[in-house]
C-alpha positions in Angstrom: 0.0 -0.1 0.0 1.5 3.4 -1.1 1.5 6.5 1.0 -0.5 8.3 -1.8 -3.3 5.6 -1.4 -3.5 6.1 2.1 -4.0 9.8 1.5 -6.8 9.5 -0.9 -9.6 8.5 1.5 -8.4 11.2 3.8 -8.7 13.8 1.1 -12.3 12.6 0.2 -13.2 12.8 3.9 -11.7 16.2 4.1 -13.8 17.3 1.3 -16.8 15.9 3.0 -16.1 17.8 6.1 -15.5 21.0 4.0 -18.9 20.5 2.5 -20.6 20.0 5.8 -18.9 23.2 7.3 -19.9 25.1 4.2 -23.5 23.9 4.3 -23.9 25.4 7.8 -21.3 28.2 7.8 -22.2 30.0 4.5 -25.2 32.2 4.3 -27.8 29.4 4.6 -31.4 29.0 4.9 -31.7 26.3 7.4 -33.9 28.4 9.6 -36.3 29.0 6.9 -36.2 25.3 5.8 -37.0 24.3 9.4 -39.7 27.0 9.7 -41.4 25.7 6.7 -41.3 22.0 8.1 -38.5 20.5 5.8 -40.9 18.8 3.3 -40.8 20.5 0.0 -39.2 23.8 1.2 -37.2 24.1 -1.6 -39.8 23.9 -4.6 -40.7 27.7 -4.9 -37.9 29.0 -7.4 -39.5 32.5 -7.1 -38.8 32.6 -3.3 -36.4 35.2 -2.2 -34.1 32.7 -0.4 -34.4 29.9 -3.1 -30.7 29.9 -4.0 -29.6 29.8 -0.4 -32.0 26.8 0.3 -30.6 25.0 -2.8 -26.9 25.6 -1.9 -27.5 24.5 1.7 -29.2 21.4 0.7 -26.8 20.5 -2.1 -23.6 21.0 0.1 -25.1 18.9 2.9 -26.1 16.1 0.4 -22.6 16.1 -1.4 -21.0 16.1 2.1 -22.8 12.9 2.8 -21.8 11.3 -0.6 -18.2 12.3 -0.2 -18.2 10.9 3.3 -19.6 7.6 2.0 -17.1 7.4 -0.8 -14.2 8.3 1.4 -15.0 5.8 4.2 -15.8 3.2 1.5 -12.4 3.8 0.0 -10.8 3.8 3.4 -12.3 0.5 4.4 -11.5 -1.2 1.0 -7.9 0.0 1.3 -7.6 -1.5 4.6 -9.2 -4.8 3.8 -7.7 -5.4 0.5 -4.5 -3.2 0.4 -5.9 -1.8 -2.9 -7.6 1.3 -3.7 -10.3 0.7 -6.4 -10.0 2.6 -9.7 -13.7 3.3 -9.4 -13.1 5.9 -6.7 -10.9 7.9 -9.1 -13.4 7.5 -11.9 -16.3 8.7 -9.7 -14.4 11.6 -8.6 -13.7 12.6 -12.3 -17.2 12.0 -13.2 -18.4 14.4 -10.6 -15.7 16.9 -10.9 -15.1 17.4 -14.6 -18.7 18.5 -15.4 -18.7 20.7 -12.4 -15.3 22.4 -13.5 -16.8 22.8 -17.0 -20.0 24.4 -15.8 -19.0 26.3 -12.8 -15.1 26.6 -12.8 -13.6 28.8 -11.3 -16.4 29.9 -9.2 -16.3 26.8 -7.0 -13.9 24.6 -5.4 -15.0 21.7 -7.8 -11.4 21.6 -9.3 -10.4 19.6 -6.2 -12.4 16.7 -7.4 -10.6 15.9 -10.6 -7.2 16.4 -8.8 -8.3 13.9 -6.0 -9.6 11.6 -8.7 -6.4 11.7 -10.8 -4.4 11.1 -7.6 -6.6 8.3 -6.9 -6.1 6.8 -10.3 -2.3 7.1 -9.8 -2.6 5.4 -6.4 -4.7 2.6 -7.9 -1.9 1.8 -10.2 0.6 1.9 -7.5 -1.3 -0.5 -5.3 -2.5 -2.9 -8.0 -1.8 -6.5 -7.3 0.9 -8.0 -9.4 0.4 -11.6 -11.0 3.0 -13.0 -8.5 1.0 -11.7 -5.6 -2.4 -13.2 -6.8 -5.7 -11.6 -5.7 -6.5 -10.6 -2.1 -9.3 -12.5 -0.5 -11.8 -10.8 1.7 -12.4 -14.0 3.7 -10.5 -14.6 7.1 -8.2 -17.6 6.9 -9.4 -20.7 8.7 -7.9 -21.8 11.8 
């Protein structure tokens, strides 16, 4: 397991934490969402705080998604010693369209960077034919 591979889950989880912080630290609309009862509170696109509500919800949702991806990557790396290539491809699939549509307004550029680093780490942690495959089962005693 390479040092870079160990850093990928950490970077993804840090991205999740930043999303959680931004969801609640930015000019957000959680008070209005709670006051309206949470259900369908972001439907009215003509509302004065529509964009604040949308941003609050999306930052929170993306934070959960990044936390899931990061903890799954960390678990897989610990169990198998290998970082799956899908982690890098998922980050690229999320980050590239965001960069094309929103860049440089957002921090979405971090996703392709972490995705490329994940793909590099995947190649470095790939099992060689002499190593065989890693089994997820515990050895019998």
